[in-house]
C-alpha positions in Angstrom: -0.1 0.0 0.0 1.1 3.6 -0.6 2.2 5.5 2.6 0.9 8.8 1.8 1.2 9.9 5.4 5.1 9.9 5.0 4.8 13.3 3.5 3.4 14.6 6.8 6.6 13.5 8.7 8.7 16.4 10.1 12.3 16.6 8.8 14.4 13.8 10.3 11.8 11.3 11.1 12.5 7.9 9.4 9.9 6.0 7.5 11.4 2.8 9.2 13.2 2.1 12.5 15.5 -0.6 13.5 13.1 -2.6 15.7 15.7 -5.3 16.4 18.4 -2.8 17.8 18.0 -4.3 21.3 17.3 -8.0 22.3 15.0 -6.9 25.1 13.9 -4.3 27.6 16.5 -5.8 29.9 19.3 -4.8 27.5 17.9 -1.2 27.2 17.6 -0.9 31.0 21.1 -2.2 31.6 22.6 0.2 29.0 20.7 3.3 30.5 21.8 2.5 34.0 25.6 2.2 32.8 25.3 5.3 30.6 23.3 7.6 33.1 24.6 6.0 36.4 24.8 9.0 38.5 21.7 11.0 37.1 18.2 10.8 38.8 16.1 8.1 37.2 12.8 8.0 39.1 11.3 10.5 41.7 8.2 10.3 43.9 7.0 12.6 46.6 10.2 14.4 46.8 12.5 11.4 46.8 14.6 10.2 43.8 16.7 7.2 43.0 19.6 7.4 40.6 20.2 5.0 37.6 23.0 3.4 39.5 20.5 2.8 42.4 17.8 1.5 40.1 20.3 -0.9 38.6 21.3 -2.3 42.0 17.7 -2.4 43.5 16.3 -4.1 40.4 19.2 -6.5 40.3 18.3 -7.4 44.1 14.7 -7.8 43.3 15.5 -10.1 40.3 17.9 -12.2 42.5 15.1 -12.5 45.0 12.5 -13.8 42.5 15.1 -16.0 40.9 16.9 -17.6 44.0 14.5 -17.2 46.8 11.0 -17.4 45.2 12.2 -19.7 42.5 10.6 -18.1 39.6 11.8 -19.2 36.2 11.9 -17.5 32.8 8.4 -17.1 31.6 6.6 -17.3 35.0 4.2 -14.7 35.7 4.3 -12.0 38.4 1.5 -9.4 39.0 2.2 -5.8 40.1 -0.7 -4.3 41.9 0.8 -0.8 42.7 0.0 2.9 42.0 2.9 5.1 40.9 5.6 4.6 43.5 9.3 4.0 43.4 8.6 0.3 44.1 7.0 0.0 40.6 10.0 0.4 38.3 12.2 -1.6 40.7 9.7 -4.5 40.6 9.1 -4.0 36.8 12.8 -4.1 35.8 13.5 -6.7 38.5 11.1 -9.1 36.7 12.4 -8.3 33.4 16.0 -9.0 34.5 14.8 -12.4 35.8 13.0 -13.2 32.5 9.6 -13.1 34.4 6.5 -11.9 32.5 4.8 -8.9 34.2 1.1 -8.8 34.7 0.1 -5.2 35.3 -2.9 -5.0 37.7 -5.1 -2.1 38.4 -5.2 -1.5 42.3 -8.7 -0.5 42.1 -10.0 -3.7 40.6 -12.9 -5.3 42.3 -12.4 -8.7 43.7 -14.1 -10.3 40.7 -11.9 -8.5 38.2 -8.7 -9.3 40.2 -9.6 -13.0 40.7 -10.1 -13.2 37.0 -6.9 -11.7 36.0 -4.8 -13.8 38.5 -6.5 -17.0 37.4 -6.3 -16.4 33.8 -2.7 -15.1 33.8 -1.5 -17.9 36.1 0.5 -15.5 38.1 2.2 -17.2 41.1 3.7 -14.1 42.6 2.3 -10.5 43.3 3.6 -7.3 44.6 0.8 -5.4 46.3 0.4 -2.2 48.1 -0.9 -2.8 51.6 -3.9 -0.3 50.9 -5.2 -2.9 48.5 -4.3 -6.2 50.3 -7.9 -6.7 51.6 -9.1 -7.2 48.0 -6.3 -9.8 47.5 -7.2 -11.6 50.7 -10.8 -12.0 49.4 -9.8 -13.8 46.3 -6.5 -15.4 47.4 -7.8 -19.0 48.0 -9.1 -19.1 44.4 -5.8 -18.0 42.7 -2.6 -19.8 41.9 -0.6 -17.3 43.9 2.2 -18.7 46.1 4.2 -15.6 46.8 3.0 -12.4 48.3 5.2 -9.3 48.5 3.5 -6.5 50.5 4.7 -2.8 50.4 3.7 0.5 52.0 3.7 3.8 50.2 6.8 5.1 51.9 9.1 2.0 51.8 11.6 3.6 49.4 11.9 6.7 51.3 14.8 7.6 53.7 14.2 6.2 57.1 12.4 9.1 59.0 10.3 10.0 56.0 9.4 6.4 55.4 8.3 5.8 59.0 6.3 9.1 59.1 4.6 8.5 55.7 3.7 5.0 56.6 2.4 6.0 59.9 0.3 8.9 58.6 -1.2 6.7 55.8 -2.1 3.9 58.0 -3.1 5.5 61.2 -3.9 9.2 60.6 -5.5 9.1 57.1 -6.6 5.5 57.7 -6.1 4.6 54.1 -5.3 0.9 54.7 -8.3 -1.4 55.3 -7.6 -4.2 57.7 -6.2 -7.4 56.1 -4.9 -10.7 57.0 -2.6 -12.6 54.8 -0.3 -15.3 55.9 3.2 -15.8 54.9 3.9 -12.5 53.2 7.2 -10.8 52.5 7.7 -7.1 52.7 9.3 -5.3 49.6 12.3 -4.2 51.6 12.7 -7.8 53.0 12.7 -9.0 49.5 15.4 -6.6 48.3 17.6 -7.5 51.4 17.2 -11.2 50.7 18.0 -10.7 47.0 21.1 -8.7 47.8 22.7 -11.7 49.5 22.1 -13.8 46.3 23.9 -14.1 43.0 21.8 -13.2 40.0 22.2 -15.6 37.1 22.0 -14.0 33.8 18.8 -15.0 31.9 19.1 -14.8 28.0 15.9 -12.9 27.0 15.0 -12.8 23.3 12.8 -10.7 21.3 10.1 -13.4 20.9 9.9 -13.8 24.6 6.8 -12.4 26.5 7.5 -9.1 28.3 3.9 -8.4 29.6 0.5 -9.8 29.8 -1.4 -6.6 29.7 -5.2 -7.0 30.2 -7.8 -5.3 28.1 -11.4 -5.6 27.3 -10.4 -5.4 23.6 -13.6 -5.2 21.5 -15.7 -7.2 24.0 -16.3 -6.8 27.7 -14.3 -9.9 28.8 -10.9 -9.1 30.0 -8.2 -10.7 27.9 -4.4 -10.6 28.3 -2.8 -9.1 25.3 0.6 -11.0 24.9 3.2 -8.2 24.3 6.6 -9.6 23.5 10.0 -8.1 24.0 10.0 -7.4 20.2 6.7 -5.6 20.5 7.9 -3.3 23.4 11.3 -2.7 21.8 9.8 -1.9 18.6 7.3 0.7 20.1 10.3 2.2 21.9 12.3 2.5 18.8 9.2 3.9 16.8 8.2 6.4 19.6 11.7 7.7 20.5 12.5 9.6 17.2 8.9 10.7 16.9 9.1 12.8 20.2 12.9 13.4 20.2 12.9 16.7 18.3 13.7 18.8 21.2 14.8 16.1 23.8 18.4 15.8 25.0 19.7 12.5 26.5 20.2 12.7 30.3 18.6 16.2 30.3 14.9 15.9 30.6 12.6 15.8 33.6 9.4 14.0 32.7 6.0 13.9 34.7 4.1 10.6 34.6 0.7 11.2 36.4 -1.0 8.3 34.7 -0.6 4.9 36.4 2.2 2.7 35.0 -0.3 -0.2 35.0 -1.9 1.7 32.1 0.0 0.7 28.8 0.2 4.3 27.5 2.0 5.4 30.7 4.1 2.1 30.8 5.6 2.6 27.4 6.2 6.2 27.5 7.9 5.8 30.8 10.2 3.3 29.1 11.0 5.7 26.2 12.1 8.3 28.7 14.0 5.7 30.6 15.8 4.9 27.4 17.1 8.4 27.1 18.1 8.8 30.6 15.4 11.2 31.7 14.4 12.0 35.4 10.9 10.4 35.7 8.6 12.0 38.3 5.9 9.6 39.2 2.6 11.1 40.5 0.9 8.6 42.9 -2.3 10.5 43.2 -3.0 13.0 40.4 -6.6 13.8 41.6 -5.1 15.5 44.4 -4.9 18.9 42.6 -3.4 21.0 45.3 -0.4 18.5 45.7 -0.3 18.2 41.9 0.0 22.0 41.5 2.6 22.3 44.4 4.6 19.6 42.6 4.6 21.6 39.2 5.5 24.8 41.1 8.7 23.3 42.5 9.7 20.8 39.7 10.7 22.4 36.4 9.4 19.7 33.9 10.2 19.3 30.2 7.7 16.7 29.3 4.5 15.2 30.5 1.7 12.9 29.5 -1.9 12.9 30.5 -5.5 12.2 29.4 -8.1 15.0 28.5 -9.6 14.8 31.9 -6.2 15.5 33.5 -5.3 18.4 31.4 -8.8 20.0 31.9 -8.5 19.5 35.7 -5.2 21.3 35.7 -6.4 24.2 33.7 -9.2 24.6 36.1 -7.2 24.1 39.3 -6.6 27.1 41.6 -3.0 28.0 41.3 -2.2 26.6 37.9 -1.9 30.2 36.4 1.0 30.7 38.8 2.9 27.6 37.5 6.0 28.3 35.4 6.1 25.9 32.6 8.9 27.7 30.5 11.0 24.6 30.2 8.0 22.4 28.8 8.8 20.9 25.5 6.2 18.3 25.0 2.8 17.4 26.3 1.5 14.0 25.0 -2.2 13.1 25.3 -3.7 9.5 24.9 -6.2 7.1 26.4 -9.2 9.2 25.2 -10.0 11.8 22.8 -8.8 15.4 23.4 -11.4 18.0 23.5 -10.9 21.1 21.1 -11.6 23.7 24.0 -9.1 21.9 26.3 -6.4 21.8 23.6 -7.0 25.4 22.9 -6.8 26.4 26.5 -3.7 24.2 27.1 -1.8 25.8 24.2 -2.8 29.4 25.3 -1.8 28.8 28.9 1.6 27.0 28.3 2.5 27.6 24.6 2.8 24.0 24.0 0.3 22.1 21.9 -1.2 18.8 23.2 0.1 16.1 20.9 -2.6 13.6 20.6 -1.9 10.0 19.8 -3.8 6.7 19.3 -3.2 3.2 20.0 -4.5 0.2 21.9 -3.1 -2.3 24.6 -2.9 -4.7 21.6 -0.5 -2.3 19.8 1.8 -1.7 22.8 0.2 0.8 22.4 1.2 3.7 20.1 0.3 3.3 16.5 -0.9 6.7 15.2 0.1 10.2 16.4 0.1 13.7 15.5 3.6 15.0 14.7 5.4 17.2 17.2 5.5 20.2 14.8 1.7 20.7 14.8 0.8 24.2 15.9 -2.9 23.6 16.9 -5.2 20.9 17.8 -6.4 19.2 14.5 -9.2 16.9 15.6 -7.3 14.1 13.9 -5.4 11.3 15.7 -2.6 11.8 13.3 -0.6 9.6 11.1 1.0 6.2 11.5 4.3 6.3 13.2 7.5 4.9 11.7 7.5 1.1 10.7 3.6 1.1 11.0 0.8 0.8 8.5 -2.7 1.8 9.0 -5.8 1.3 6.8 -9.6 1.5 6.9 -11.3 -1.9 6.2 -14.8 -2.8 5.4 -16.7 -5.8 6.9 -15.0 -8.2 4.4 -11.5 -7.0 5.3 -11.4 -5.1 2.0 -9.5 -1.8 2.0 -11.6 1.4 1.7 -10.7 4.5 -0.3 -9.8 7.9 1.0 -12.4 9.6 3.3 -14.6 6.4 3.4 -15.5 5.4 6.9 -14.7 1.8 8.1 -12.7 0.0 10.8 -9.2 1.3 11.6 -6.7 -1.5 11.3 -3.1 -1.5 12.2 -0.1 -3.6 11.0 3.4 -3.3 12.4 5.9 -4.8 14.8 4.3 -3.3 17.8 1.1 -5.3 17.4 0.7 -8.0 20.0 1.3 -11.7 19.4 -2.3 -12.5 20.4 -4.5 -13.0 23.3 -3.3 -15.4 26.1 -4.9 -18.6 25.8 -7.6 -17.4 23.5 -6.9 -18.3 20.0 -10.4 -17.9 18.9 -10.5 -14.4 20.1 -7.2 -13.7 18.5 -8.5 -15.0 15.1 -11.4 -12.5 15.4 -9.2 -9.4 15.4 -6.7 -10.4 12.8 -7.2 -10.6 9.1 -5.6 -13.1 6.8 -3.2 -10.3 5.8 -2.1 -9.7 9.3 -4.2 -6.6 10.0 -5.3 -6.0 13.4 -8.8 -4.7 13.5 -9.1 -2.1 16.3 -12.9 -1.9 16.7 -12.7 1.9 16.1 -14.4 3.3 13.2 -13.0 6.2 11.3 -11.5 7.4 7.9 -8.1 8.5 6.4 -8.0 11.7 4.4 -5.9 12.4 1.3 -2.9 13.6 3.5 -3.0 10.1 5.3 -4.3 11.5 8.6 -6.7 9.4 10.5 -9.9 10.5 12.4 -12.1 8.5 14.7 -15.8 8.8 14.1 -17.2 6.0 16.3 -16.8 2.9 18.3 -17.8 -0.5 16.7 -19.0 -1.9 20.0 -20.7 -0.4 23.0 -18.1 0.9 25.2 -17.6 3.9 27.5 -14.3 5.7 28.2 -13.8 7.1 31.7 -10.7 9.0 32.4 -8.8 7.2 29.6 -10.0 3.6 30.8 -12.3 1.4 28.8 -15.5 0.6 30.7 -17.8 -2.1 29.2 -21.6 -1.9 30.3 -22.0 -5.6 30.1 
């Protein structure tokens, strides 16, 4: 097919990228930790760890999983955390041990959590104490054998750790009572792993990296099998797309969306790759705290959803925030409203760059270029090494401006749904196109626009909600 959208690419953006430049996320992490060792890697609530510390802590956690828990390559571990420093440590520790990460929403109901743990076959979980009561309710009906609990302040210096955990538990009473036998704390796991050697696990591009659960085009949660190849490809595709004004080791990125959401997960990995200081926001709905963070932290990039940007614009004190260093604001997860985009550009001087993708596409497949001046109402054009088309009901390709189902083909498209070959077959055509379930059209410039959703679905704050 003719890639008419390539004419819309800014200067310097390649049509194709080397999606096999790295063997795994593990290799990317290790190279970043070596290259940016003494720079801050992740920050949360005023505390940061360097890339050197991230390397050591994730190594310790990997050794714990490997030598103490006994997890093997390909075993599954769930992470049930909001944005805390524990998240990247557990995430990269699992990757270094060859363990597949099952990202789990801490706000799941017991029924949702039970389904995901049983379906994924996860035998280990890292869970914040605030949500341990939900896990307690379903534990007997899951394959879990290892439970690692953590408190919000566990990665903070001693006094701040003690004070934070005390306030969260006893003053704000944010931790419902729970009773789980034979648990290990996160810090105990790190200490135990520190005393163990870590065996190098060869991780290849065709190995699974994540089981990322999604409703897809129906209301039944399915595990999208995202391989190392899928994730590495999307990092390689997105990095040049957003790198126009970004400098290695010089950026400060704000991540207020939870890392268990695939958009935040992948963008976080892109910024880790370039040595950015990644600030994790645990509760972005606390607008006074969010505004305070923005006032004291000169960020150069951030991501969000429409509701978040709208909330910031309407928050008291936002007009006093100095965002003069801000270079890029990415929006995903839901459609950006014209009024929000206009107000954001007027307030900050930086346009909202709207992108499009799905869990099944790791997730970014289509995006507006960084050089747009104003909100266009389009989701953009296919990113490098990606094809997009509009298909009819019989998998035929529709002409320019004709409305049909948006389909994606590229190295970031998932391997399939975990243990669901029939569901996988439903979303792939014989030519390898992934049918997204979103209706739209492509104009003569190769720009795509969404017009409708094929199935009944509601999007709430960037998350897919299925009435059934």
